[in-house]
GUSE-174885 format. One record per residue: residue in three letters; x, y, z of N, C-alpha, C, O in turn; chain. Coordinates in steps of 0.02 Angstrom, whole numbers, plus 50000, padded with zeros to 5 digits. Layout:
REM GUSE-174885
aa = ALA&nu = X&nv = Y&nw = Z&cau = X&cav = Y&caw = Z&cu = X&cv = Y&cw = Z&ou = X&ov = Y&ow = Z&ch = A
...
//
This chain:
REM GUSE-174885
aa = UNK&nu = 50235&nv = 49530&nw = 51098&cau = 50179&cav = 49525&caw = 51052&cu = 50188&cv = 49465&cw = 51007&ou = 50244&ov = 49450&ow = 50985&ch = A
aa = UNK&nu = 50134&nv = 49432&nw = 50993&cau = 50136&cav = 49376&caw = 50945&cu = 50136&cv = 49405&cw = 50874&ou = 50121&ov = 49463&ow = 50863&ch = A
aa = UNK&nu = 50153&nv = 49362&nw = 50826&cau = 50154&cav = 49385&caw = 50756&cu = 50086&cv = 49412&cw = 50734&ou = 50083&ov = 49464&ow = 50702&ch = A
aa = UNK&nu = 50031&nv = 49376&nw = 50749&cau = 49965&cav = 49404&caw = 50729&cu = 49951&cv = 49471&cw = 50762&ou = 49919&ov = 49514&ow = 50731&ch = A
aa = UNK&nu = 49973&nv = 49480&nw = 50824&cau = 49962&cav = 49544&caw = 50858&cu = 50003&cv = 49599&cw = 50825&ou = 49979&ov = 49656&ow = 50818&ch = A
aa = UNK&nu = 50064&nv = 49584&nw = 50805&cau = 50105&cav = 49632&caw = 50770&cu = 50073&cv = 49651&cw = 50704&ou = 50069&ov = 49710&ow = 50687&ch = A
aa = UNK&nu = 50049&nv = 49601&nw = 50667&cau = 50015&cav = 49614&caw = 50603&cu = 49955&cv = 49661&cw = 50613&ou = 49946&ov = 49708&ow = 50575&ch = A
aa = UNK&nu = 49915&nv = 49647&nw = 50664&cau = 49856&cav = 49689&caw = 50677&cu = 49877&cv = 49759&cw = 50696&ou = 49846&ov = 49808&ow = 50675&ch = A
aa = UNK&nu = 49930&nv = 49765&nw = 50736&cau = 49954&cav = 49830&caw = 50757&cu = 49978&cv = 49870&cw = 50696&ou = 49963&ov = 49930&ow = 50689&ch = A
aa = UNK&nu = 50016&nv = 49838&nw = 50652&cau = 50039&cav = 49871&caw = 50591&cu = 49981&cv = 49894&cw = 50548&ou = 49982&ov = 49950&ow = 50521&ch = A
aa = UNK&nu = 49931&nv = 49853&nw = 50541&cau = 49872&cav = 49871&caw = 50501&cu = 49838&cv = 49932&cw = 50531&ou = 49816&ov = 49976&ow = 50494&ch = A
aa = UNK&nu = 49833&nv = 49935&nw = 50597&cau = 49802&cav = 49993&caw = 50630&cu = 49843&cv = 50056&cw = 50618&ou = 49816&ov = 50110&ow = 50604&ch = A
aa = UNK&nu = 49910&nv = 50050&nw = 50622&cau = 49953&cav = 50108&caw = 50611&cu = 49946&cv = 50134&cw = 50539&ou = 49942&ov = 50195&ow = 50528&ch = A
aa = UNK&nu = 49946&nv = 50088&nw = 50491&cau = 49937&cav = 50109&caw = 50421&cu = 49869&cv = 50142&cw = 50412&ou = 49864&ov = 50193&ow = 50378&ch = A
aa = UNK&nu = 49817&nv = 50114&nw = 50443&cau = 49750&cav = 50143&caw = 50437&cu = 49748&cv = 50214&cw = 50465&ou = 49718&ov = 50258&ow = 50436&ch = A
aa = UNK&nu = 49780&nv = 50224&nw = 50523&cau = 49782&cav = 50291&caw = 50552&cu = 49819&cv = 50340&cw = 50507&ou = 49797&ov = 50396&ow = 50496&ch = A
aa = UNK&nu = 49875&nv = 50319&nw = 50481&cau = 49915&cav = 50362&caw = 50437&cu = 49876&cv = 50379&cw = 50373&ou = 49877&ov = 50436&ow = 50350&ch = A
aa = UNK&nu = 49842&nv = 50329&nw = 50345&cau = 49803&cav = 50341&caw = 50284&cu = 49745&cv = 50388&cw = 50298&ou = 49728&ov = 50430&ow = 50256&ch = A
aa = UNK&nu = 49714&nv = 50382&nw = 50356&cau = 49660&cav = 50427&caw = 50374&cu = 49686&cv = 50499&cw = 50379&ou = 49653&ov = 50545&ow = 50356&ch = A
aa = UNK&nu = 49744&nv = 50508&nw = 50408&cau = 49774&cav = 50574&caw = 50412&cu = 49788&cv = 50603&cw = 50343&ou = 49775&ov = 50662&ow = 50330&ch = A
aa = UNK&nu = 49813&nv = 50561&nw = 50298&cau = 49826&cav = 50583&caw = 50230&cu = 49762&cv = 50603&cw = 50194&ou = 49759&ov = 50654&ow = 50161&ch = A
aa = UNK&nu = 49711&nv = 50562&nw = 50202&cau = 49648&cav = 50575&caw = 50168&cu = 49615&cv = 50639&cw = 50194&ou = 49589&ov = 50679&ow = 50155&ch = A
aa = UNK&nu = 49617&nv = 50649&nw = 50260&cau = 49584&cav = 50708&caw = 50288&cu = 49623&cv = 50772&cw = 50274&ou = 49594&ov = 50826&ow = 50270&ch = A
aa = UNK&nu = 49689&nv = 50766&nw = 50267&cau = 49730&cav = 50825&caw = 50254&cu = 49743&cv = 50837&cw = 50180&ou = 49768&ov = 50889&ow = 50160&ch = A
aa = UNK&nu = 49726&nv = 50787&nw = 50138&cau = 49735&cav = 50794&caw = 50066&cu = 49807&cv = 50785&cw = 50043&ou = 49825&ov = 50807&ow = 49989&ch = A
aa = UNK&nu = 49847&nv = 50752&nw = 50083&cau = 49918&cav = 50741&caw = 50065&cu = 49923&cv = 50678&cw = 50023&ou = 49937&ov = 50624&ow = 50049&ch = A
aa = UNK&nu = 49911&nv = 50685&nw = 49959&cau = 49911&cav = 50627&caw = 49913&cu = 49980&cv = 50597&cw = 49904&ou = 49987&ov = 50537&ow = 49894&ch = A
aa = UNK&nu = 50032&nv = 50638&nw = 49908&cau = 50101&cav = 50613&caw = 49899&cu = 50117&cv = 50560&cw = 49951&ou = 50149&ov = 50510&ow = 49934&ch = A
aa = UNK&nu = 50097&nv = 50570&nw = 50011&cau = 50111&cav = 50520&caw = 50063&cu = 50061&cv = 50462&cw = 50061&ou = 50078&ov = 50406&ow = 50079&ch = A
aa = UNK&nu = 50001&nv = 50476&nw = 50038&cau = 49950&cav = 50424&caw = 50035&cu = 49971&cv = 50368&cw = 49988&ou = 49965&ov = 50309&ow = 50005&ch = A
aa = UNK&nu = 49996&nv = 50384&nw = 49929&cau = 50016&cav = 50332&caw = 49882&cu = 50075&cv = 50292&cw = 49909&ou = 50080&ov = 50232&ow = 49899&ch = A
aa = UNK&nu = 50120&nv = 50327&nw = 49944&cau = 50178&cav = 50294&caw = 49974&cu = 50155&cv = 50244&cw = 50027&ou = 50179&ov = 50187&ow = 50029&ch = A
aa = UNK&nu = 50110&nv = 50265&nw = 50071&cau = 50084&cav = 50220&caw = 50123&cu = 50048&cv = 50160&cw = 50093&ou = 50057&ov = 50104&ow = 50116&ch = A
aa = UNK&nu = 50007&nv = 50172&nw = 50043&cau = 49970&cav = 50117&caw = 50012&cu = 50017&cv = 50067&cw = 49980&ou = 50006&ov = 50006&ow = 49986&ch = A
aa = UNK&nu = 50069&nv = 50091&nw = 49947&cau = 50117&cav = 50045&caw = 49917&cu = 50151&cv = 50002&cw = 49970&ou = 50157&ov = 49941&ow = 49961&ch = A
aa = UNK&nu = 50172&nv = 50033&nw = 50024&cau = 50207&cav = 49995&caw = 50076&cu = 50159&cv = 49953&cw = 50118&ou = 50179&ov = 49902&ow = 50146&ch = A
aa = UNK&nu = 50097&nv = 49973&nw = 50122&cau = 50046&cav = 49930&caw = 50152&cu = 50039&cv = 49866&cw = 50110&ou = 50033&ov = 49811&ow = 50137&ch = A
aa = UNK&nu = 50039&nv = 49875&nw = 50045&cau = 50037&cav = 49817&caw = 50000&cu = 50096&cv = 49770&cw = 50013&ou = 50087&ov = 49710&ow = 50014&ch = A
aa = UNK&nu = 50155&nv = 49798&nw = 50022&cau = 50214&cav = 49757&caw = 50037&cu = 50205&cv = 49719&cw = 50103&ou = 50223&ov = 49660&ow = 50108&ch = A
aa = UNK&nu = 50178&nv = 49753&nw = 50153&cau = 50165&cav = 49719&caw = 50217&cu = 50115&cv = 49661&cw = 50208&ou = 50124&ov = 49607&ow = 50236&ch = A
aa = UNK&nu = 50063&nv = 49674&nw = 50169&cau = 50014&cav = 49621&caw = 50157&cu = 50046&cv = 49561&cw = 50121&ou = 50029&ov = 49504&ow = 50136&ch = A
aa = UNK&nu = 50092&nv = 49574&nw = 50075&cau = 50126&cav = 49519&caw = 50042&cu = 50164&cv = 49477&cw = 50093&ou = 50161&ov = 49416&ow = 50092&ch = A
aa = UNK&nu = 50199&nv = 49511&nw = 50138&cau = 50237&cav = 49476&caw = 50190&cu = 50192&cv = 49435&cw = 50236&ou = 50212&ov = 49383&ow = 50262&ch = A
aa = UNK&nu = 50130&nv = 49459&nw = 50245&cau = 50082&cav = 49423&caw = 50288&cu = 50046&cv = 49368&cw = 50249&ou = 50009&ov = 49329&ow = 50279&ch = A
aa = UNK&nu = 50056&nv = 49365&nw = 50184&cau = 50023&cav = 49315&caw = 50143&cu = 49952&cv = 49335&cw = 50123&ou = 49914&ov = 49293&ow = 50099&ch = A
aa = UNK&nu = 49934&nv = 49397&nw = 50132&cau = 49867&cav = 49422&caw = 50115&cu = 49870&cv = 49454&cw = 50045&ou = 49871&ov = 49515&ow = 50037&ch = A
aa = UNK&nu = 49871&nv = 49411&nw = 49995&cau = 49883&cav = 49433&caw = 49926&cu = 49826&cv = 49476&cw = 49899&ou = 49839&ov = 49524&ow = 49863&ch = A
aa = UNK&nu = 49765&nv = 49459&nw = 49915&cau = 49708&cav = 49498&caw = 49892&cu = 49710&cv = 49569&cw = 49918&ou = 49698&ov = 49617&ow = 49882&ch = A
aa = UNK&nu = 49725&nv = 49576&nw = 49983&cau = 49731&cav = 49642&caw = 50013&cu = 49790&cv = 49680&cw = 49984&ou = 49786&ov = 49741&ow = 49974&ch = A
aa = UNK&nu = 49845&nv = 49644&nw = 49971&cau = 49904&cav = 49676&caw = 49941&cu = 49886&cv = 49705&cw = 49873&ou = 49904&ov = 49761&ow = 49857&ch = A
aa = UNK&nu = 49851&nv = 49665&nw = 49833&cau = 49832&cav = 49688&caw = 49766&cu = 49789&cv = 49752&cw = 49770&ou = 49800&ov = 49799&ow = 49732&ch = A
aa = UNK&nu = 49742&nv = 49752&nw = 49816&cau = 49699&cav = 49811&caw = 49825&cu = 49739&cv = 49872&cw = 49844&ou = 49729&ov = 49926&ow = 49816&ch = A
aa = UNK&nu = 49785&nv = 49864&nw = 49891&cau = 49827&cav = 49921&caw = 49912&cu = 49871&cv = 49946&cw = 49855&ou = 49877&ov = 50006&ow = 49844&ch = A
aa = UNK&nu = 49901&nv = 49899&nw = 49818&cau = 49943&cav = 49919&caw = 49761&cu = 49902&cv = 49954&cw = 49707&ou = 49924&ov = 50004&ow = 49679&ch = A
aa = UNK&nu = 49842&nv = 49929&nw = 49693&cau = 49800&cav = 49960&caw = 49643&cu = 49780&cv = 50031&cw = 49663&ou = 49778&ov = 50076&ow = 49621&ch = A
aa = UNK&nu = 49765&nv = 50040&nw = 49727&cau = 49748&cav = 50107&caw = 49751&cu = 49808&cv = 50154&cw = 49745&ou = 49801&ov = 50211&ow = 49724&ch = A
aa = UNK&nu = 49867&nv = 50128&nw = 49764&cau = 49928&cav = 50168&caw = 49758&cu = 49940&cv = 50188&cw = 49685&ou = 49958&ov = 50245&ow = 49670&ch = A
aa = UNK&nu = 49931&nv = 50139&nw = 49640&cau = 49943&cav = 50152&caw = 49569&cu = 49895&cv = 50205&cw = 49542&ou = 49916&ov = 50249&ow = 49504&ch = A
aa = UNK&nu = 49833&nv = 50202&nw = 49562&cau = 49784&cav = 50252&caw = 49540&cu = 49805&cv = 50322&cw = 49561&ou = 49801&ov = 50369&ow = 49521&ch = A
aa = UNK&nu = 49827&nv = 50329&nw = 49622&cau = 49849&cav = 50395&caw = 49646&cu = 49912&cv = 50416&cw = 49609&ou = 49917&ov = 50474&ow = 49587&ch = A
aa = UNK&nu = 49959&nv = 50371&nw = 49602&cau = 50022&cav = 50387&caw = 49569&cu = 50011&cv = 50408&cw = 49497&ou = 50043&ov = 50455&ow = 49472&ch = A
aa = UNK&nu = 49966&nv = 50374&nw = 49463&cau = 49950&cav = 50393&caw = 49394&cu = 49916&cv = 50461&cw = 49392&ou = 49929&ov = 50502&ow = 49349&ch = A
aa = UNK&nu = 49871&nv = 50473&nw = 49440&cau = 49837&cav = 50537&caw = 49444&cu = 49884&cv = 50596&cw = 49457&ou = 49872&ov = 50652&ow = 49435&ch = A
aa = UNK&nu = 49938&nv = 50581&nw = 49493&cau = 49989&cav = 50632&caw = 49507&cu = 50041&cv = 50636&cw = 49452&ou = 50088&ov = 50676&ow = 49455&ch = A
aa = UNK&nu = 50033&nv = 50594&nw = 49401&cau = 50081&cav = 50589&caw = 49346&cu = 50151&cv = 50573&cw = 49371&ou = 50201&ov = 50599&ow = 49347&ch = A
aa = UNK&nu = 50153&nv = 50528&nw = 49421&cau = 50217&cav = 50508&caw = 49450&cu = 50238&cv = 50442&cw = 49418&ou = 50226&ov = 50388&ow = 49446&ch = A
aa = UNK&nu = 50267&nv = 50446&nw = 49360&cau = 50283&cav = 50386&caw = 49321&cu = 50335&cv = 50342&cw = 49354&ou = 50331&ov = 50281&ow = 49348&ch = A
aa = UNK&nu = 50382&nv = 50372&nw = 49389&cau = 50434&cav = 50332&caw = 49422&cu = 50403&cv = 50285&cw = 49474&ou = 50414&ov = 50225&ow = 49473&ch = A
aa = UNK&nu = 50365&nv = 50314&nw = 49520&cau = 50335&cav = 50272&caw = 49572&cu = 50280&cv = 50227&cw = 49545&ou = 50269&ov = 50172&ow = 49571&ch = A
aa = UNK&nu = 50244&nv = 50250&nw = 49493&cau = 50193&cav = 50207&caw = 49462&cu = 50226&cv = 50144&cw = 49435&ou = 50197&ov = 50090&ow = 49438&ch = A
aa = UNK&nu = 50286&nv = 50151&nw = 49407&cau = 50322&cav = 50093&caw = 49382&cu = 50339&cv = 50043&cw = 49436&ou = 50335&ov = 49983&ow = 49425&ch = A
aa = UNK&nu = 50357&nv = 50068&nw = 49496&cau = 50371&cav = 50024&caw = 49552&cu = 50308&cv = 49985&cw = 49572&ou = 50312&ov = 49926&ow = 49588&ch = A
aa = UNK&nu = 50252&nv = 50019&nw = 49571&cau = 50189&cav = 49987&caw = 49591&cu = 50166&cv = 49937&cw = 49538&ou = 50141&ov = 49884&ow = 49556&ch = A
aa = UNK&nu = 50175&nv = 49953&nw = 49475&cau = 50159&cav = 49904&caw = 49422&cu = 50202&cv = 49841&cw = 49430&ou = 50177&ov = 49786&ow = 49422&ch = A
aa = UNK&nu = 50266&nv = 49851&nw = 49446&cau = 50310&cav = 49794&caw = 49456&cu = 50287&cv = 49752&cw = 49515&ou = 50289&ov = 49690&ow = 49513&ch = A
aa = UNK&nu = 50265&nv = 49785&nw = 49568&cau = 50240&cav = 49748&caw = 49627&cu = 50178&cv = 49708&cw = 49609&ou = 50170&ov = 49651&ow = 49630&ch = A
aa = UNK&nu = 50134&nv = 49737&nw = 49569&cau = 50074&cav = 49701&caw = 49547&cu = 50093&cv = 49641&cw = 49503&ou = 50063&ov = 49588&ow = 49508&ch = A
aa = UNK&nu = 50142&nv = 49651&nw = 49459&cau = 50165&cav = 49596&caw = 49417&cu = 50194&cv = 49539&cw = 49459&ou = 50184&ov = 49480&ow = 49444&ch = A
aa = UNK&nu = 50229&nv = 49557&nw = 49513&cau = 50258&cav = 49506&caw = 49557&cu = 50203&cv = 49465&cw = 49591&ou = 50212&ov = 49405&ow = 49603&ch = A
aa = UNK&nu = 50146&nv = 49496&nw = 49605&cau = 50091&cav = 49459&caw = 49636&cu = 50066&cv = 49403&cw = 49591&ou = 50044&ov = 49351&ow = 49615&ch = A
aa = UNK&nu = 50070&nv = 49414&nw = 49527&cau = 50048&cav = 49362&caw = 49479&cu = 50092&cv = 49301&cw = 49481&ou = 50073&ov = 49247&ow = 49458&ch = A
aa = UNK&nu = 50152&nv = 49308&nw = 49508&cau = 50199&cav = 49252&caw = 49512&cu = 50193&cv = 49213&cw = 49577&ou = 50223&ov = 49160&ow = 49585&ch = A
aa = UNK&nu = 50154&nv = 49239&nw = 49623&cau = 50146&cav = 49206&caw = 49688&cu = 50093&cv = 49151&cw = 49685&ou = 50080&ov = 49118&ow = 49734&ch = A
//
């Protein structure tokens, strides 16, 4: 597989996993997937998509009152400002 094909494959896998989380209501895994999707987007150079994924993860983490993981996501968003 070429790098663009791998990137597309990863995006499809994340989308499938997120769909499963959304349909089953498993918010704990949804925020985790969104955060790591953001990390993948950073590696791909897709900063706008990364920001969106991190912001979605942060919203869920704050809603779950998960301050530890919310802090990780805030730090990731801050890092984007340095890119």
